[in-house]
N, CA, C and O atoms as a Tinker XYZ file with bonds, in Angstrom:
   348  protein
     1  N      0.846000   -1.182000    0.000000    73     2
     2  CA     0.000000    0.000000    0.000000    64     1     3
     3  C      0.886000    1.237000    0.000000    63     2     4     5
     4  O      1.906000    1.283000    0.687000    81     3
     5  N      0.494000    2.218000   -0.762000    73     3     6
     6  CA     1.226000    3.487000   -0.796000    64     5     7
     7  C      0.316000    4.592000   -0.268000    63     6     8     9
     8  O     -0.818000    4.746000   -0.722000    81     7
     9  N      0.820000    5.354000    0.688000    73     7    10
    10  CA     0.007000    6.423000    1.275000    64     9    11
    11  C     -0.108000    7.646000    0.389000    63    10    12    13
    12  O     -0.894000    8.547000    0.684000    81    11
    13  N      0.664000    7.698000   -0.699000    73    11    14
    14  CA     0.498000    8.833000   -1.603000    64    13    15
    15  C     -0.666000    8.597000   -2.576000    63    14    16    17
    16  O     -0.932000    9.433000   -3.440000    81    15
    17  N     -1.357000    7.459000   -2.433000    73    15    18
    18  CA    -2.562000    7.187000   -3.206000    64    17    19
    19  C     -3.743000    7.786000   -2.447000    63    18    20    21
    20  O     -4.112000    7.267000   -1.393000    81    19
    21  N     -4.346000    8.869000   -2.953000    73    19    22
    22  CA    -5.414000    9.547000   -2.210000    64    21    23
    23  C     -6.658000    8.684000   -2.000000    63    22    24    25
    24  O     -7.471000    8.988000   -1.128000    81    23
    25  N     -6.820000    7.622000   -2.776000    73    23    26
    26  CA    -8.001000    6.781000   -2.618000    64    25    27
    27  C     -7.832000    5.740000   -1.507000    63    26    28    29
    28  O     -8.801000    5.081000   -1.129000    81    27
    29  N     -6.607000    5.586000   -0.978000    73    27    30
    30  CA    -6.385000    4.584000    0.055000    64    29    31
    31  C     -7.031000    5.006000    1.366000    63    30    32    33
    32  O     -6.838000    6.129000    1.833000    81    31
    33  N     -7.795000    4.100000    1.952000    73    31    34
    34  CA    -8.394000    4.307000    3.265000    64    33    35
    35  C     -7.942000    3.186000    4.189000    63    34    36    37
    36  O     -7.752000    2.052000    3.751000    81    35
    37  N     -7.771000    3.502000    5.458000    73    35    38
    38  CA    -7.419000    2.493000    6.438000    64    37    39
    39  C     -8.569000    1.512000    6.606000    63    38    40    41
    40  O     -9.733000    1.889000    6.467000    81    39
    41  N     -8.250000    0.248000    6.908000    73    39    42
    42  CA    -9.338000   -0.672000    7.243000    64    41    43
    43  C     -9.959000   -0.256000    8.573000    63    42    44    45
    44  O     -9.331000    0.458000    9.355000    81    43
    45  N    -11.168000   -0.693000    8.829000    73    43    46
    46  CA   -11.799000   -0.411000   10.128000    64    45    47
    47  C    -10.941000   -1.008000   11.235000    63    46    48    49
    48  O    -10.340000   -2.068000   11.060000    81    47
    49  N    -10.886000   -0.331000   12.362000    73    47    50
    50  CA   -10.075000   -0.828000   13.474000    64    49    51
    51  C    -10.692000   -0.431000   14.803000    63    50    52    53
    52  O    -11.393000    0.574000   14.920000    81    51
    53  N    -10.405000   -1.258000   15.800000    73    51    54
    54  CA   -10.757000   -0.943000   17.180000    64    53    55
    55  C     -9.514000   -0.405000   17.886000    63    54    56    57
    56  O     -9.596000    0.522000   18.693000    81    55
    57  N     -8.378000   -0.992000   17.575000    73    55    58
    58  CA    -7.078000   -0.559000   18.092000    64    57    59
    59  C     -6.144000   -0.428000   16.898000    63    58    60    61
    60  O     -6.262000   -1.173000   15.926000    81    59
    61  N     -5.236000    0.498000   16.971000    73    59    62
    62  CA    -4.310000    0.744000   15.869000    64    61    63
    63  C     -2.883000    0.647000   16.379000    63    62    64    65
    64  O     -2.518000    1.305000   17.354000    81    63
    65  N     -2.083000   -0.168000   15.724000    73    63    66
    66  CA    -0.667000   -0.310000   16.058000    64    65    67
    67  C      0.128000    0.033000   14.818000    63    66    68    69
    68  O     -0.095000   -0.545000   13.754000    81    67
    69  N      1.049000    0.963000   14.943000    73    67    70
    70  CA     1.911000    1.357000   13.839000    64    69    71
    71  C      3.312000    0.864000   14.157000    63    70    72    73
    72  O      3.859000    1.174000   15.215000    81    71
    73  N      3.893000    0.100000   13.247000    73    71    74
    74  CA     5.204000   -0.506000   13.451000    64    73    75
    75  C      6.169000    0.087000   12.431000    63    74    76    77
    76  O      5.861000    0.160000   11.242000    81    75
    77  N      7.328000    0.506000   12.900000    73    75    78
    78  CA     8.359000    1.040000   12.016000    64    77    79
    79  C      9.500000    0.047000   11.924000    63    78    80    81
    80  O      9.930000   -0.508000   12.934000    81    79
    81  N      9.989000   -0.178000   10.717000    73    79    82
    82  CA    11.135000   -1.064000   10.522000    64    81    83
    83  C     12.433000   -0.304000   10.668000    63    82    84    85
    84  O     12.461000    0.922000   10.556000    81    83
    85  N     13.497000   -1.022000   10.917000    73    83    86
    86  CA    14.820000   -0.420000   11.003000    64    85    87
    87  C     15.452000   -0.313000    9.627000    63    86    88    89
    88  O     14.779000   -0.499000    8.613000    81    87
    89  N     16.714000   -0.020000    9.591000    73    87    90
    90  CA    17.444000    0.149000    8.335000    64    89    91
    91  C     17.331000   -1.112000    7.479000    63    90    92    93
    92  O     17.186000   -1.020000    6.260000    81    91
    93  N     17.394000   -2.282000    8.102000    73    91    94
    94  CA    17.322000   -3.548000    7.363000    64    93    95
    95  C     15.884000   -3.959000    7.066000    63    94    96    97
    96  O     15.662000   -4.926000    6.337000    81    95
    97  N     14.909000   -3.248000    7.613000    73    95    98
    98  CA    13.522000   -3.553000    7.349000    64    97    99
    99  C     12.910000   -4.508000    8.361000    63    98   100   101
   100  O     13.613000   -5.119000    9.166000    81    99
   101  N     11.597000   -4.624000    8.307000    73    99   102
   102  CA    10.874000   -5.522000    9.206000    64   101   103
   103  C     11.189000   -6.984000    8.913000    63   102   104   105
   104  O     11.110000   -7.832000    9.802000    81   103
   105  N     11.545000   -7.275000    7.662000    73   103   106
   106  CA    11.835000   -8.650000    7.282000    64   105   107
   107  C     12.986000   -9.230000    8.103000    63   106   108   109
   108  O     12.941000  -10.395000    8.497000    81   107
   109  N     13.999000   -8.435000    8.358000    73   107   110
   110  CA    15.133000   -8.894000    9.161000    64   109   111
   111  C     14.708000   -9.153000   10.601000    63   110   112   113
   112  O     15.141000  -10.130000   11.213000    81   111
   113  N     13.867000   -8.288000   11.139000    73   111   114
   114  CA    13.373000   -8.485000   12.504000    64   113   115
   115  C     12.567000   -9.777000   12.603000    63   114   116   117
   116  O     12.694000  -10.514000   13.580000    81   115
   117  N     11.746000  -10.053000   11.605000    73   115   118
   118  CA    10.958000  -11.284000   11.598000    64   117   119
   119  C     11.886000  -12.495000   11.494000    63   118   120   121
   120  O     11.700000  -13.478000   12.211000    81   119
   121  N     12.865000  -12.433000   10.622000    73   119   122
   122  CA    13.807000  -13.546000   10.447000    64   121   123
   123  C     14.580000  -13.825000   11.731000    63   122   124   125
   124  O     14.915000  -14.976000   12.010000    81   123
   125  N     14.865000  -12.797000   12.509000    73   123   126
   126  CA    15.662000  -12.946000   13.729000    64   125   127
   127  C     14.833000  -13.289000   14.969000    63   126   128   129
   128  O     15.394000  -13.475000   16.048000    81   127
   129  N     13.513000  -13.375000   14.831000    73   127   130
   130  CA    12.639000  -13.667000   15.966000    64   129   131
   131  C     12.253000  -15.142000   15.938000    63   130   132   133
   132  O     11.445000  -15.568000   15.113000    81   131
   133  N     12.837000  -15.911000   16.844000    73   131   134
   134  CA    12.623000  -17.366000   16.870000    64   133   135
   135  C     11.158000  -17.739000   17.103000    63   134   136   137
   136  O     10.706000  -18.777000   16.620000    81   135
   137  N     10.414000  -16.912000   17.834000    73   135   138
   138  CA     9.025000  -17.229000   18.158000    64   137   139
   139  C      8.101000  -17.148000   16.934000    63   138   140   141
   140  O      7.005000  -17.708000   16.942000    81   139
   141  N      8.545000  -16.455000   15.896000    73   139   142
   142  CA     7.736000  -16.349000   14.680000    64   141   143
   143  C      8.123000  -17.466000   13.725000    63   142   144   145
   144  O      9.301000  -17.655000   13.419000    81   143
   145  N      7.136000  -18.196000   13.262000    73   143   146
   146  CA     7.410000  -19.314000   12.359000    64   145   147
   147  C      7.171000  -18.943000   10.899000    63   146   148   149
   148  O      7.308000  -19.787000   10.014000    81   147
   149  N      6.820000  -17.711000   10.650000    73   147   150
   150  CA     6.554000  -17.242000    9.294000    64   149   151
   151  C      7.875000  -16.880000    8.615000    63   150   152   153
   152  O      8.742000  -16.288000    9.258000    81   151
   153  N      8.052000  -17.213000    7.347000    73   151   154
   154  CA     9.282000  -16.801000    6.660000    64   153   155
   155  C      9.316000  -15.284000    6.480000    63   154   156   157
   156  O      8.274000  -14.647000    6.324000    81   155
   157  N     10.496000  -14.723000    6.501000    73   155   158
   158  CA    10.613000  -13.263000    6.402000    64   157   159
   159  C     10.046000  -12.731000    5.086000    63   158   160   161
   160  O      9.652000  -11.567000    5.012000    81   159
   161  N     10.001000  -13.559000    4.058000    73   159   162
   162  CA     9.427000  -13.124000    2.780000    64   161   163
   163  C      7.920000  -12.878000    2.876000    63   162   164   165
   164  O      7.327000  -12.288000    1.973000    81   163
   165  N      7.304000  -13.330000    3.969000    73   163   166
   166  CA     5.864000  -13.134000    4.169000    64   165   167
   167  C      5.568000  -12.217000    5.357000    63   166   168   169
   168  O      4.509000  -12.312000    5.977000    81   167
   169  N      6.495000  -11.348000    5.659000    73   167   170
   170  CA     6.328000  -10.419000    6.781000    64   169   171
   171  C      5.029000   -9.633000    6.671000    63   170   172   173
   172  O      4.372000   -9.381000    7.682000    81   171
   173  N      4.658000   -9.248000    5.477000    73   171   174
   174  CA     3.433000   -8.450000    5.301000    64   173   175
   175  C      2.191000   -9.197000    5.764000    63   174   176   177
   176  O      1.180000   -8.559000    6.054000    81   175
   177  N      2.228000  -10.527000    5.844000    73   175   178
   178  CA     1.086000  -11.313000    6.294000    64   177   179
   179  C      0.777000  -11.078000    7.775000    63   178   180   181
   180  O     -0.319000  -11.401000    8.233000    81   179
   181  N      1.725000  -10.524000    8.522000    73   179   182
   182  CA     1.526000  -10.281000    9.950000    64   181   183
   183  C      0.663000   -9.044000   10.225000    63   182   184   185
   184  O      0.254000   -8.812000   11.363000    81   183
   185  N      0.389000   -8.256000    9.188000    73   183   186
   186  CA    -0.276000   -6.968000    9.357000    64   185   187
   187  C     -1.513000   -6.861000    8.473000    63   186   188   189
   188  O     -1.569000   -7.447000    7.392000    81   187
   189  N     -2.501000   -6.109000    8.941000    73   187   190
   190  CA    -3.680000   -5.844000    8.114000    64   189   191
   191  C     -3.322000   -4.923000    6.950000    63   190   192   193
   192  O     -3.892000   -5.036000    5.865000    81   191
   193  N     -2.393000   -4.029000    7.176000    73   191   194
   194  CA    -1.926000   -3.128000    6.123000    64   193   195
   195  C     -0.409000   -3.004000    6.252000    63   194   196   197
   196  O      0.114000   -2.772000    7.342000    81   195
   197  N      0.275000   -3.157000    5.149000    73   195   198
   198  CA     1.733000   -3.069000    5.107000    64   197   199
   199  C      2.034000   -1.884000    4.204000    63   198   200   201
   200  O      1.900000   -1.977000    2.984000    81   199
   201  N      2.437000   -0.782000    4.797000    73   199   202
   202  CA     2.453000    0.506000    4.104000    64   201   203
   203  C      3.871000    1.027000    3.924000    63   202   204   205
   204  O      4.677000    1.003000    4.854000    81   203
   205  N      4.160000    1.491000    2.733000    73   203   206
   206  CA     5.419000    2.171000    2.454000    64   205   207
   207  C      5.113000    3.662000    2.405000    63   206   208   209
   208  O      4.506000    4.138000    1.446000    81   207
   209  N      5.522000    4.397000    3.420000    73   207   210
   210  CA     5.183000    5.821000    3.487000    64   209   211
   211  C      6.109000    6.695000    2.657000    63   210   212   213
   212  O      5.790000    7.855000    2.394000    81   211
   213  N      7.240000    6.165000    2.245000    73   211   214
   214  CA     8.197000    6.942000    1.442000    64   213   215
   215  C      8.661000    6.106000    0.248000    63   214   216   217
   216  O      9.824000    5.709000    0.188000    81   215
   217  N      7.761000    5.833000   -0.705000    73   215   218
   218  CA     8.078000    4.896000   -1.780000    64   217   219
   219  C      9.170000    5.359000   -2.737000    63   218   220   221
   220  O      9.800000    4.521000   -3.381000    81   219
   221  N      9.414000    6.639000   -2.852000    73   219   222
   222  CA    10.394000    7.131000   -3.827000    64   221   223
   223  C     11.643000    7.696000   -3.165000    63   222   224   225
   224  O     12.265000    8.617000   -3.695000    81   223
   225  N     12.008000    7.158000   -2.028000    73   223   226
   226  CA    13.140000    7.718000   -1.290000    64   225   227
   227  C     14.484000    7.396000   -1.935000    63   226   228   229
   228  O     15.477000    8.056000   -1.628000    81   227
   229  N     14.545000    6.414000   -2.808000    73   227   230
   230  CA    15.823000    6.034000   -3.406000    64   229   231
   231  C     16.693000    5.326000   -2.385000    63   230   232   233
   232  O     16.187000    4.574000   -1.552000    81   231
   233  N     17.979000    5.556000   -2.442000    73   231   234
   234  CA    18.902000    4.843000   -1.553000    64   233   235
   235  C     19.137000    5.578000   -0.237000    63   234   236   237
   236  O     19.866000    5.082000    0.623000    81   235
   237  N     18.536000    6.744000   -0.069000    73   235   238
   238  CA    18.739000    7.527000    1.147000    64   237   239
   239  C     18.006000    6.884000    2.317000    63   238   240   241
   240  O     16.830000    6.539000    2.201000    81   239
   241  N     18.683000    6.725000    3.425000    73   239   242
   242  CA    18.065000    6.195000    4.631000    64   241   243
   243  C     17.348000    7.317000    5.369000    63   242   244   245
   244  O     17.899000    8.401000    5.565000    81   243
   245  N     16.129000    7.046000    5.769000    73   243   246
   246  CA    15.354000    8.032000    6.520000    64   245   247
   247  C     15.515000    7.735000    8.005000    63   246   248   249
   248  O     15.338000    6.599000    8.445000    81   247
   249  N     15.850000    8.761000    8.767000    73   247   250
   250  CA    15.994000    8.599000   10.216000    64   249   251
   251  C     14.634000    8.316000   10.840000    63   250   252   253
   252  O     13.597000    8.672000   10.280000    81   251
   253  N     14.647000    7.673000   12.001000    73   251   254
   254  CA    13.399000    7.293000   12.676000    64   253   255
   255  C     12.493000    8.488000   12.923000    63   254   256   257
   256  O     11.286000    8.414000   12.693000    81   255
   257  N     13.072000    9.592000   13.392000    73   255   258
   258  CA    12.238000   10.767000   13.678000    64   257   259
   259  C     11.634000   11.352000   12.406000    63   258   260   261
   260  O     10.531000   11.899000   12.444000    81   259
   261  N     12.335000   11.246000   11.282000    73   259   262
   262  CA    11.775000   11.689000   10.006000    64   261   263
   263  C     10.644000   10.758000    9.575000    63   262   264   265
   264  O      9.580000   11.208000    9.149000    81   263
   265  N     10.891000    9.464000    9.691000    73   263   266
   266  CA     9.879000    8.477000    9.300000    64   265   267
   267  C      8.613000    8.644000   10.124000    63   266   268   269
   268  O      7.504000    8.546000    9.597000    81   267
   269  N      8.777000    8.898000   11.422000    73   267   270
   270  CA     7.621000    9.075000   12.294000    64   269   271
   271  C      6.790000   10.279000   11.852000    63   270   272   273
   272  O      5.571000   10.172000   11.711000    81   271
   273  N      7.436000   11.415000   11.635000    73   271   274
   274  CA     6.711000   12.629000   11.239000    64   273   275
   275  C      6.041000   12.468000    9.877000    63   274   276   277
   276  O      4.892000   12.873000    9.700000    81   275
   277  N      6.746000   11.884000    8.922000    73   275   278
   278  CA     6.177000   11.677000    7.589000    64   277   279
   279  C      4.970000   10.758000    7.681000    63   278   280   281
   280  O      3.909000   11.056000    7.131000    81   279
   281  N      5.135000    9.650000    8.372000    73   279   282
   282  CA     4.071000    8.650000    8.473000    64   281   283
   283  C      2.848000    9.209000    9.179000    63   282   284   285
   284  O      1.727000    9.056000    8.694000    81   283
   285  N      3.051000    9.851000   10.311000    73   283   286
   286  CA     1.911000   10.371000   11.057000    64   285   287
   287  C      1.203000   11.489000   10.301000    63   286   288   289
   288  O     -0.019000   11.609000   10.388000    81   287
   289  N      1.948000   12.310000    9.562000    73   287   290
   290  CA     1.287000   13.367000    8.793000    64   289   291
   291  C      0.437000   12.777000    7.669000    63   290   292   293
   292  O     -0.595000   13.343000    7.310000    81   291
   293  N      0.866000   11.641000    7.114000    73   291   294
   294  CA     0.082000   10.991000    6.068000    64   293   295
   295  C     -1.094000   10.192000    6.645000    63   294   296   297
   296  O     -2.151000   10.106000    6.019000    81   295
   297  N     -0.915000    9.617000    7.820000    73   295   298
   298  CA    -1.969000    8.799000    8.416000    64   297   299
   299  C     -3.020000    9.603000    9.171000    63   298   300   301
   300  O     -4.176000    9.188000    9.257000    81   299
   301  N     -2.631000   10.742000    9.714000    73   299   302
   302  CA    -3.533000   11.509000   10.581000    64   301   303
   303  C     -4.909000   11.749000    9.971000    63   302   304   305
   304  O     -5.909000   11.467000   10.631000    81   303
   305  N     -5.011000   12.257000    8.742000    73   303   306
   306  CA    -6.357000   12.490000    8.206000    64   305   307
   307  C     -7.161000   11.196000    8.029000    63   306   308   309
   308  O     -8.380000   11.189000    8.200000    81   307
   309  N     -6.476000   10.112000    7.690000    73   307   310
   310  CA    -7.168000    8.836000    7.514000    64   309   311
   311  C     -7.639000    8.286000    8.867000    63   310   312   313
   312  O     -8.736000    7.738000    8.968000    81   311
   313  N     -6.824000    8.431000    9.883000    73   311   314
   314  CA    -7.203000    8.000000   11.236000    64   313   315
   315  C     -8.390000    8.835000   11.718000    63   314   316   317
   316  O     -9.356000    8.300000   12.262000    81   315
   317  N     -8.308000   10.140000   11.514000    73   315   318
   318  CA    -9.388000   11.029000   11.949000    64   317   319
   319  C    -10.711000   10.651000   11.294000    63   318   320   321
   320  O    -11.749000   10.676000   11.954000    81   319
   321  N    -10.694000   10.300000   10.003000    73   319   322
   322  CA   -11.922000    9.898000    9.324000    64   321   323
   323  C    -12.506000    8.629000    9.939000    63   322   324   325
   324  O    -13.724000    8.499000   10.055000    81   323
   325  N    -11.648000    7.699000   10.331000    73   323   326
   326  CA   -12.120000    6.452000   10.941000    64   325   327
   327  C    -12.687000    6.674000   12.335000    63   326   328   329
   328  O    -13.556000    5.921000   12.776000    81   327
   329  N    -12.214000    7.684000   13.026000    73   327   330
   330  CA   -12.669000    7.956000   14.383000    64   329   331
   331  C    -13.924000    8.797000   14.457000    63   330   332   333
   332  O    -14.526000    8.926000   15.523000    81   331
   333  N    -14.329000    9.376000   13.327000    73   331   334
   334  CA   -15.553000   10.177000   13.309000    64   333   335
   335  C    -16.765000    9.258000   13.472000    63   334   336   337
   336  O    -16.836000    8.202000   12.842000    81   335
   337  N    -17.714000    9.658000   14.315000    73   335   338
   338  CA   -18.908000    8.826000   14.479000    64   337   339
   339  C    -19.693000    8.766000   13.175000    63   338   340   341
   340  O    -19.770000    9.741000   12.428000    81   339
   341  N    -20.271000    7.601000   12.923000    73   339   342
   342  CA   -21.110000    7.441000   11.714000    64   341   343
   343  C    -22.394000    8.225000   11.896000    63   342   344   345
   344  O    -22.939000    8.300000   12.997000    81   343
   345  N    -22.874000    8.809000   10.808000    73   343   346
   346  CA   -24.123000    9.569000   10.912000    64   345   347
   347  C    -25.280000    8.774000   10.371000    63   346   348
   348  O    -26.415000    9.252000   10.376000    81   347
């Protein structure tokens, strides 16, 4: 999923957990976690939505604080829409 797609909406949720990967990505964390029996190539299966918030970053590494601000600024309006009471 790409957050720069304006038609993308979050799935319905009761609780929301946002996970950030490190420089090596979430796949490495999954591969290194003995309790998980899923292959790292299927890391996205662990999540309802697997989102790339900076799809065109190229080879530049984004610092955690940058990733957090970028991600939250892109997710905030979508989260707010989900939290609005239905009319």
